[in-house]
Structures are given as C-alpha cells and as structure tokens.
VOGUVO-746771 format. One record per residue: residue in three letters; x, y, z of N, C-alpha, C, O in turn; residue number from 1. Coordinates in steps of 0.05 Angstrom, whole numbers, plus 5000, padded with zeros to 4 digits. Example, Ala and Ser with C-alpha at 12.3 -4.5 7.8 and 13.67 -1.06 7.14 Angstrom:
BEGIN
+-----+------+------+------+------+------+------+------+------+------+------+------+------+-----+
|   r |  n_u |  n_v |  n_w | ca_u | ca_v | ca_w |  c_u |  c_v |  c_w |  o_u |  o_v |  o_w |   k |
+-----+------+------+------+------+------+------+------+------+------+------+------+------+-----+
| ALA | 5264 | 4886 | 5156 | 5246 | 4910 | 5156 | 5264 | 4934 | 5156 | 5285 | 4934 | 5169 |   1 |
| SER | 5257 | 4955 | 5142 | 5273 | 4979 | 5143 | 5258 | 5001 | 5157 | 5268 | 5023 | 5161 |   2 |
+-----+------+------+------+------+------+------+------+------+------+------+------+------+-----+
This chain:
BEGIN
+-----+------+------+------+------+------+------+------+------+------+------+------+------+-----+
|   r |  n_u |  n_v |  n_w | ca_u | ca_v | ca_w |  c_u |  c_v |  c_w |  o_u |  o_v |  o_w |   k |
+-----+------+------+------+------+------+------+------+------+------+------+------+------+-----+
| UNK | 2764 | 6153 | 5026 | 2760 | 6155 | 5055 | 2730 | 6158 | 5061 | 2718 | 6177 | 5050 |   1 |
| UNK | 2718 | 6141 | 5076 | 2689 | 6144 | 5083 | 2684 | 6170 | 5097 | 2701 | 6181 | 5111 |   2 |
| UNK | 2660 | 6181 | 5093 | 2652 | 6207 | 5104 | 2655 | 6209 | 5134 | 2660 | 6232 | 5144 |   3 |
| UNK | 2653 | 6187 | 5149 | 2654 | 6189 | 5178 | 2681 | 6188 | 5190 | 2685 | 6194 | 5214 |   4 |
| UNK | 2702 | 6182 | 5174 | 2729 | 6181 | 5184 | 2740 | 6209 | 5190 | 2734 | 6228 | 5175 |   5 |
| UNK | 2756 | 6211 | 5210 | 2768 | 6236 | 5217 | 2798 | 6236 | 5214 | 2811 | 6215 | 5216 |   6 |
| UNK | 2809 | 6259 | 5208 | 2838 | 6263 | 5204 | 2847 | 6283 | 5224 | 2833 | 6302 | 5231 |   7 |
| UNK | 2872 | 6280 | 5233 | 2884 | 6300 | 5250 | 2894 | 6322 | 5233 | 2898 | 6319 | 5208 |   8 |
| UNK | 2900 | 6345 | 5245 | 2908 | 6369 | 5230 | 2933 | 6365 | 5213 | 2935 | 6377 | 5192 |   9 |
| UNK | 2952 | 6348 | 5222 | 2976 | 6343 | 5207 | 2970 | 6330 | 5180 | 2982 | 6338 | 5160 |  10 |
| UNK | 2952 | 6311 | 5180 | 2945 | 6298 | 5155 | 2930 | 6318 | 5136 | 2934 | 6318 | 5112 |  11 |
| UNK | 2913 | 6334 | 5148 | 2898 | 6354 | 5133 | 2918 | 6374 | 5120 | 2915 | 6382 | 5097 |  12 |
| UNK | 2938 | 6382 | 5136 | 2958 | 6401 | 5125 | 2973 | 6388 | 5102 | 2978 | 6401 | 5081 |  13 |
| UNK | 2980 | 6363 | 5105 | 2994 | 6349 | 5083 | 2977 | 6347 | 5058 | 2987 | 6350 | 5036 |  14 |
| UNK | 2951 | 6341 | 5062 | 2933 | 6337 | 5039 | 2926 | 6363 | 5025 | 2921 | 6364 | 5001 |  15 |
| UNK | 2926 | 6385 | 5040 | 2918 | 6411 | 5028 | 2941 | 6428 | 5020 | 2939 | 6447 | 5004 |  16 |
| UNK | 2965 | 6423 | 5032 | 2988 | 6440 | 5027 | 2987 | 6466 | 5043 | 3002 | 6484 | 5039 |  17 |
| UNK | 2969 | 6467 | 5062 | 2966 | 6491 | 5080 | 2982 | 6485 | 5106 | 2985 | 6462 | 5114 |  18 |
| UNK | 2992 | 6506 | 5118 | 3006 | 6503 | 5143 | 2987 | 6497 | 5166 | 2963 | 6504 | 5164 |  19 |
| UNK | 2997 | 6486 | 5188 | 2980 | 6481 | 5212 | 2969 | 6508 | 5222 | 2946 | 6510 | 5229 |  20 |
| UNK | 2986 | 6528 | 5221 | 2978 | 6554 | 5231 | 2955 | 6566 | 5214 | 2936 | 6577 | 5225 |  21 |
| UNK | 2957 | 6562 | 5188 | 2935 | 6572 | 5170 | 2909 | 6557 | 5176 | 2888 | 6570 | 5177 |  22 |
| UNK | 2911 | 6531 | 5178 | 2887 | 6515 | 5184 | 2874 | 6524 | 5210 | 2850 | 6527 | 5212 |  23 |
| UNK | 2891 | 6527 | 5231 | 2880 | 6537 | 5257 | 2868 | 6564 | 5254 | 2847 | 6569 | 5266 |  24 |
| UNK | 2881 | 6582 | 5239 | 2870 | 6609 | 5235 | 2842 | 6608 | 5222 | 2824 | 6622 | 5230 |  25 |
| UNK | 2840 | 6592 | 5201 | 2814 | 6589 | 5188 | 2792 | 6579 | 5207 | 2769 | 6586 | 5205 |  26 |
| UNK | 2800 | 6563 | 5226 | 2781 | 6554 | 5247 | 2774 | 6577 | 5265 | 2751 | 6580 | 5273 |  27 |
| UNK | 2794 | 6593 | 5273 | 2790 | 6615 | 5292 | 2771 | 6636 | 5280 | 2755 | 6648 | 5294 |  28 |
| UNK | 2773 | 6640 | 5253 | 2756 | 6661 | 5241 | 2730 | 6649 | 5231 | 2714 | 6663 | 5218 |  29 |
| UNK | 2725 | 6623 | 5236 | 2700 | 6610 | 5230 | 2696 | 6601 | 5201 | 2674 | 6596 | 5193 |  30 |
| UNK | 2718 | 6598 | 5186 | 2715 | 6588 | 5159 | 2713 | 6558 | 5157 | 2696 | 6547 | 5143 |  31 |
| UNK | 2731 | 6545 | 5172 | 2731 | 6515 | 5172 | 2738 | 6507 | 5201 | 2762 | 6505 | 5208 |  32 |
| UNK | 2718 | 6501 | 5216 | 2723 | 6492 | 5243 | 2725 | 6462 | 5243 | 2712 | 6449 | 5227 |  33 |
| UNK | 2741 | 6451 | 5261 | 2743 | 6421 | 5262 | 2716 | 6409 | 5266 | 2699 | 6419 | 5282 |  34 |
| UNK | 2711 | 6387 | 5253 | 2685 | 6373 | 5255 | 2682 | 6360 | 5283 | 2660 | 6355 | 5292 |  35 |
| UNK | 2705 | 6353 | 5295 | 2704 | 6339 | 5321 | 2731 | 6344 | 5335 | 2749 | 6357 | 5324 |  36 |
| UNK | 2732 | 6334 | 5359 | 2756 | 6335 | 5375 | 2761 | 6307 | 5386 | 2742 | 6292 | 5393 |  37 |
| UNK | 2786 | 6299 | 5387 | 2792 | 6273 | 5399 | 2790 | 6275 | 5429 | 2786 | 6297 | 5440 |  38 |
| UNK | 2791 | 6252 | 5442 | 2790 | 6252 | 5472 | 2812 | 6269 | 5484 | 2809 | 6281 | 5505 |  39 |
| UNK | 2835 | 6270 | 5470 | 2857 | 6286 | 5479 | 2855 | 6316 | 5471 | 2873 | 6331 | 5477 |  40 |
| UNK | 2834 | 6323 | 5458 | 2830 | 6351 | 5450 | 2841 | 6359 | 5423 | 2841 | 6382 | 5415 |  41 |
| UNK | 2851 | 6339 | 5407 | 2862 | 6345 | 5381 | 2839 | 6351 | 5361 | 2818 | 6339 | 5362 |  42 |
| UNK | 2845 | 6370 | 5344 | 2825 | 6377 | 5323 | 2823 | 6354 | 5304 | 2843 | 6342 | 5296 |  43 |
| UNK | 2798 | 6347 | 5296 | 2793 | 6326 | 5277 | 2777 | 6336 | 5254 | 2757 | 6351 | 5258 |  44 |
| UNK | 2785 | 6329 | 5230 | 2772 | 6339 | 5206 | 2762 | 6317 | 5189 | 2771 | 6294 | 5190 |  45 |
| UNK | 2741 | 6323 | 5172 | 2730 | 6304 | 5154 | 2738 | 6311 | 5125 | 2751 | 6331 | 5120 |  46 |
| UNK | 2731 | 6293 | 5107 | 2736 | 6298 | 5079 | 2722 | 6324 | 5070 | 2734 | 6339 | 5053 |  47 |
| UNK | 2699 | 6330 | 5080 | 2685 | 6355 | 5074 | 2701 | 6379 | 5083 | 2702 | 6399 | 5069 |  48 |
| UNK | 2713 | 6377 | 5106 | 2730 | 6399 | 5116 | 2754 | 6403 | 5098 | 2761 | 6426 | 5092 |  49 |
| UNK | 2766 | 6381 | 5088 | 2788 | 6383 | 5070 | 2779 | 6397 | 5044 | 2794 | 6414 | 5033 |  50 |
| UNK | 2756 | 6390 | 5034 | 2745 | 6403 | 5010 | 2742 | 6433 | 5014 | 2748 | 6449 | 4997 |  51 |
| UNK | 2731 | 6441 | 5038 | 2728 | 6469 | 5044 | 2755 | 6484 | 5045 | 2757 | 6506 | 5034 |  52 |
| UNK | 2774 | 6471 | 5057 | 2801 | 6483 | 5058 | 2813 | 6486 | 5031 | 2826 | 6507 | 5025 |  53 |
| UNK | 2809 | 6467 | 5014 | 2819 | 6469 | 4986 | 2805 | 6491 | 4971 | 2817 | 6505 | 4954 |  54 |
| UNK | 2779 | 6495 | 4976 | 2764 | 6516 | 4963 | 2776 | 6543 | 4972 | 2780 | 6561 | 4955 |  55 |
| UNK | 2781 | 6546 | 4997 | 2792 | 6571 | 5008 | 2820 | 6576 | 4996 | 2827 | 6598 | 4988 |  56 |
| UNK | 2835 | 6554 | 4994 | 2862 | 6556 | 4982 | 2861 | 6566 | 4953 | 2878 | 6582 | 4945 |  57 |
| UNK | 2841 | 6557 | 4938 | 2837 | 6566 | 4910 | 2829 | 6595 | 4909 | 2835 | 6609 | 4889 |  58 |
| UNK | 2814 | 6605 | 4928 | 2805 | 6632 | 4928 | 2827 | 6652 | 4935 | 2826 | 6675 | 4926 |  59 |
| UNK | 2846 | 6644 | 4950 | 2867 | 6662 | 4961 | 2883 | 6676 | 4939 | 2886 | 6701 | 4940 |  60 |
| UNK | 2893 | 6662 | 4918 | 2908 | 6677 | 4897 | 2890 | 6696 | 4881 | 2900 | 6714 | 4868 |  61 |
| UNK | 2864 | 6693 | 4883 | 2845 | 6711 | 4869 | 2838 | 6735 | 4887 | 2821 | 6751 | 4879 |  62 |
| UNK | 2851 | 6736 | 4910 | 2848 | 6759 | 4929 | 2820 | 6764 | 4939 | 2812 | 6787 | 4942 |  63 |
| UNK | 2805 | 6742 | 4944 | 2780 | 6745 | 4958 | 2785 | 6751 | 4987 | 2803 | 6739 | 4999 |  64 |
| UNK | 2770 | 6768 | 4999 | 2773 | 6775 | 5027 | 2762 | 6752 | 5044 | 2748 | 6734 | 5034 |  65 |
| UNK | 2768 | 6752 | 5070 | 2757 | 6732 | 5088 | 2726 | 6734 | 5088 | 2712 | 6713 | 5089 |  66 |
| UNK | 2715 | 6758 | 5087 | 2686 | 6762 | 5087 | 2674 | 6750 | 5062 | 2653 | 6737 | 5063 |  67 |
| UNK | 2687 | 6755 | 5039 | 2677 | 6743 | 5014 | 2679 | 6713 | 5014 | 2660 | 6699 | 5005 |  68 |
| UNK | 2700 | 6703 | 5025 | 2704 | 6674 | 5027 | 2682 | 6662 | 5045 | 2670 | 6642 | 5039 |  69 |
| UNK | 2677 | 6675 | 5068 | 2656 | 6666 | 5086 | 2629 | 6666 | 5072 | 2613 | 6648 | 5075 |  70 |
| UNK | 2624 | 6687 | 5057 | 2598 | 6690 | 5043 | 2595 | 6667 | 5023 | 2573 | 6656 | 5020 |  71 |
| UNK | 2616 | 6661 | 5008 | 2614 | 6639 | 4988 | 2609 | 6613 | 5002 | 2593 | 6597 | 4993 |  72 |
| UNK | 2624 | 6607 | 5024 | 2620 | 6582 | 5038 | 2591 | 6580 | 5049 | 2579 | 6559 | 5048 |  73 |
| UNK | 2581 | 6602 | 5060 | 2554 | 6602 | 5070 | 2534 | 6597 | 5048 | 2514 | 6583 | 5051 |  74 |
| UNK | 2539 | 6609 | 5024 | 2521 | 6606 | 5001 | 2521 | 6576 | 4993 | 2500 | 6565 | 4989 |  75 |
| UNK | 2544 | 6564 | 4992 | 2546 | 6536 | 4984 | 2532 | 6518 | 5005 | 2517 | 6500 | 4998 |  76 |
| UNK | 2536 | 6525 | 5031 | 2523 | 6509 | 5052 | 2493 | 6511 | 5050 | 2479 | 6490 | 5053 |  77 |
| UNK | 2483 | 6535 | 5045 | 2454 | 6538 | 5043 | 2443 | 6524 | 5019 | 2421 | 6512 | 5020 |  78 |
| UNK | 2457 | 6525 | 4996 | 2449 | 6511 | 4972 | 2448 | 6480 | 4977 | 2431 | 6467 | 4965 |  79 |
| UNK | 2466 | 6470 | 4993 | 2467 | 6441 | 4999 | 2448 | 6433 | 5021 | 2444 | 6409 | 5025 |  80 |
| UNK | 2436 | 6452 | 5035 | 2418 | 6445 | 5057 | 2391 | 6436 | 5046 | 2379 | 6448 | 5028 |  81 |
| UNK | 2381 | 6414 | 5057 | 2356 | 6402 | 5048 | 2332 | 6421 | 5053 | 2313 | 6421 | 5037 |  82 |
| UNK | 2334 | 6437 | 5074 | 2311 | 6454 | 5081 | 2309 | 6480 | 5065 | 2290 | 6496 | 5069 |  83 |
| UNK | 2329 | 6486 | 5048 | 2329 | 6510 | 5033 | 2307 | 6510 | 5012 | 2305 | 6492 | 4995 |  84 |
| UNK | 2289 | 6530 | 5013 | 2267 | 6531 | 4994 | 2274 | 6541 | 4967 | 2297 | 6550 | 4962 |  85 |
| UNK | 2255 | 6540 | 4948 | 2260 | 6547 | 4920 | 2268 | 6576 | 4917 | 2288 | 6581 | 4903 |  86 |
| UNK | 2254 | 6594 | 4930 | 2261 | 6623 | 4926 | 2289 | 6629 | 4937 | 2304 | 6644 | 4925 |  87 |
| UNK | 2295 | 6617 | 4960 | 2322 | 6622 | 4971 | 2343 | 6609 | 4953 | 2364 | 6621 | 4949 |  88 |
| UNK | 2337 | 6586 | 4942 | 2356 | 6573 | 4923 | 2362 | 6591 | 4899 | 2385 | 6593 | 4890 |  89 |
| UNK | 2341 | 6603 | 4889 | 2344 | 6621 | 4866 | 2363 | 6644 | 4873 | 2380 | 6652 | 4858 |  90 |
| UNK | 2358 | 6656 | 4896 | 2375 | 6679 | 4905 | 2404 | 6670 | 4910 | 2423 | 6684 | 4903 |  91 |
| UNK | 2407 | 6646 | 4922 | 2433 | 6635 | 4927 | 2448 | 6629 | 4900 | 2472 | 6633 | 4898 |  92 |
| UNK | 2433 | 6619 | 4881 | 2445 | 6612 | 4855 | 2454 | 6638 | 4841 | 2475 | 6638 | 4829 |  93 |
| UNK | 2438 | 6659 | 4844 | 2447 | 6685 | 4833 | 2473 | 6695 | 4846 | 2490 | 6706 | 4833 |  94 |
| UNK | 2474 | 6691 | 4872 | 2498 | 6698 | 4887 | 2522 | 6682 | 4877 | 2544 | 6692 | 4874 |  95 |
| UNK | 2518 | 6656 | 4873 | 2539 | 6639 | 4863 | 2548 | 6648 | 4835 | 2572 | 6647 | 4828 |  96 |
| UNK | 2528 | 6656 | 4818 | 2535 | 6666 | 4792 | 2552 | 6692 | 4794 | 2570 | 6695 | 4778 |  97 |
| UNK | 2547 | 6709 | 4813 | 2562 | 6733 | 4817 | 2591 | 6726 | 4825 | 2610 | 6738 | 4816 |  98 |
| UNK | 2594 | 6706 | 4842 | 2621 | 6696 | 4850 | 2636 | 6686 | 4825 | 2659 | 6691 | 4821 |  99 |
| UNK | 2622 | 6670 | 4809 | 2634 | 6660 | 4785 | 2644 | 6682 | 4766 | 2666 | 6681 | 4755 | 100 |
| UNK | 2627 | 6703 | 4763 | 2635 | 6726 | 4746 | 2659 | 6739 | 4758 | 2677 | 6748 | 4743 | 101 |
| UNK | 2660 | 6742 | 4784 | 2684 | 6754 | 4797 | 2709 | 6738 | 4793 | 2730 | 6748 | 4788 | 102 |
| UNK | 2706 | 6711 | 4794 | 2729 | 6693 | 4789 | 2739 | 6697 | 4760 | 2763 | 6699 | 4756 | 103 |
| UNK | 2720 | 6697 | 4741 | 2728 | 6700 | 4713 | 2743 | 6727 | 4709 | 2764 | 6728 | 4696 | 104 |
| UNK | 2732 | 6748 | 4721 | 2745 | 6775 | 4718 | 2773 | 6774 | 4731 | 2792 | 6785 | 4719 | 105 |
| UNK | 2776 | 6762 | 4754 | 2802 | 6762 | 4768 | 2822 | 6744 | 4752 | 2845 | 6750 | 4751 | 106 |
| UNK | 2812 | 6723 | 4740 | 2829 | 6706 | 4724 | 2839 | 6721 | 4699 | 2863 | 6719 | 4692 | 107 |
| UNK | 2822 | 6737 | 4687 | 2831 | 6754 | 4664 | 2852 | 6773 | 4673 | 2872 | 6777 | 4658 | 108 |
| UNK | 2849 | 6785 | 4696 | 2869 | 6804 | 4707 | 2896 | 6789 | 4711 | 2917 | 6800 | 4704 | 109 |
| UNK | 2895 | 6766 | 4722 | 2919 | 6750 | 4727 | 2932 | 6742 | 4701 | 2957 | 6742 | 4699 | 110 |
| UNK | 2916 | 6735 | 4680 | 2928 | 6728 | 4654 | 2943 | 6752 | 4643 | 2964 | 6749 | 4631 | 111 |
| UNK | 2931 | 6776 | 4645 | 2945 | 6800 | 4635 | 2971 | 6805 | 4650 | 2991 | 6811 | 4638 | 112 |
| UNK | 2970 | 6801 | 4677 | 2994 | 6805 | 4693 | 3015 | 6784 | 4685 | 3039 | 6791 | 4683 | 113 |
| UNK | 3007 | 6759 | 4681 | 3026 | 6739 | 4672 | 3038 | 6745 | 4645 | 3062 | 6741 | 4641 | 114 |
| UNK | 3021 | 6754 | 4627 | 3031 | 6761 | 4600 | 3052 | 6783 | 4602 | 3073 | 6783 | 4588 | 115 |
| UNK | 3047 | 6803 | 4619 | 3067 | 6825 | 4623 | 3092 | 6814 | 4635 | 3114 | 6822 | 4627 | 116 |
| UNK | 3090 | 6797 | 4655 | 3114 | 6785 | 4668 | 3130 | 6769 | 4648 | 3154 | 6770 | 4647 | 117 |
| UNK | 3116 | 6753 | 4631 | 3130 | 6737 | 4611 | 3144 | 6754 | 4590 | 3166 | 6748 | 4581 | 118 |
| UNK | 3131 | 6776 | 4583 | 3142 | 6795 | 4563 | 3167 | 6807 | 4576 | 3188 | 6811 | 4562 | 119 |
| UNK | 3166 | 6814 | 4601 | 3188 | 6826 | 4615 | 3212 | 6806 | 4616 | 3235 | 6814 | 4611 | 120 |
| UNK | 3206 | 6781 | 4623 | 3226 | 6761 | 4624 | 3239 | 6757 | 4597 | 3264 | 6754 | 4595 | 121 |
| UNK | 3223 | 6758 | 4576 | 3234 | 6757 | 4548 | 3253 | 6779 | 4542 | 3274 | 6775 | 4530 | 122 |
| UNK | 3246 | 6803 | 4551 | 3264 | 6827 | 4546 | 3290 | 6823 | 4561 | 3312 | 6830 | 4551 | 123 |
| UNK | 3289 | 6812 | 4585 | 3313 | 6807 | 4601 | 3331 | 6787 | 4587 | 3355 | 6790 | 4585 | 124 |
| UNK | 3318 | 6765 | 4576 | 3334 | 6745 | 4561 | 3347 | 6757 | 4536 | 3370 | 6751 | 4530 | 125 |
| UNK | 3332 | 6775 | 4522 | 3343 | 6788 | 4499 | 3367 | 6805 | 4507 | 3388 | 6805 | 4493 | 126 |
| UNK | 3364 | 6820 | 4529 | 3386 | 6837 | 4538 | 3411 | 6820 | 4545 | 3433 | 6827 | 4538 | 127 |
| UNK | 3406 | 6798 | 4559 | 3428 | 6781 | 4566 | 3442 | 6769 | 4541 | 3466 | 6768 | 4539 | 128 |
| UNK | 3426 | 6761 | 4521 | 3437 | 6751 | 4496 | 3453 | 6772 | 4481 | 3475 | 6765 | 4470 | 129 |
| UNK | 3444 | 6796 | 4481 | 3459 | 6818 | 4468 | 3485 | 6823 | 4483 | 3506 | 6827 | 4470 | 130 |
| UNK | 3485 | 6822 | 4509 | 3509 | 6826 | 4525 | 3529 | 6803 | 4521 | 3553 | 6808 | 4519 | 131 |
| UNK | 3519 | 6779 | 4520 | 3536 | 6756 | 4515 | 3548 | 6756 | 4487 | 3570 | 6746 | 4483 | 132 |
| UNK | 3534 | 6766 | 4468 | 3543 | 6767 | 4440 | 3566 | 6787 | 4437 | 3583 | 6784 | 4419 | 133 |
| UNK | 3566 | 6808 | 4453 | 3586 | 6829 | 4451 | 3611 | 6824 | 4467 | 3631 | 6838 | 4465 | 134 |
| UNK | 3610 | 6804 | 4484 | 3633 | 6798 | 4501 | 3650 | 6775 | 4491 | 3670 | 6768 | 4503 | 135 |
+-----+------+------+------+------+------+------+------+------+------+------+------+------+-----+
C-alpha cells in the first residue's frame, strides 16, 4: 500500500487485530491519532499508523504503561526526525537501549511464568492419568 493511501478504522482493526474501541482510545490518549479525516468525518489511517498500533499491541503483554508507551513512540519519532541533532540522537539511542533491556527482562519473566504454567499443566495430566489408571 503506498504511503499516501488512507484506511478507515474498520480496515485498521482487521489488520491489527485491535477493536475499534481500542483504536479510538489510543487516539484519545494521544498514542495514535488518525492521520486524516474523510469529508464525512471518518477517521483515516496510514500504513505508518498501522505500524504504530502494532507496536503498541506488542508492548501490551509486556505490561508497559501508557506513559512508557508514549515515551517509546516519542523516542522513535524523534530518532526518525530529520532535524534531530547528533547529541539528541545519542540520548535517544540510550533511551531506546533502556527500553530494549526492559523488554528482555520482561520476556525472561514471561518465560519463567510460562515454564511454571507448563509444569503445572503436566502435573494435572499426571494426576488425571493416575486417576484413570485406578478406575
């Protein structure tokens, strides 16, 4: 899809797997505002907007707050801005590195939780097998 084409919110919801309500909410809190409006007032989004929504969607299971999400999006926007100077880029890159470290730590926590859940499921299967063997 060319960069200038716009999508209505229904197509964006379908492409991202997010509900219309969630997409509207992200607009209300300033995370992803529609790039344009149709003559009829419908929200219109670009491919860049869809990418931002997908980024937010990926952050959600890692339990980033709205403020952290906003900070990451602003960091990325500033890094992509042509007018951002070298010193600011260095500071922004450090901030991005901190986000990456937080993601790695949260993924490790989720892996531990998943391992515990799988171990628990295994114990339940063993219990069921023992019960079926005695009946």
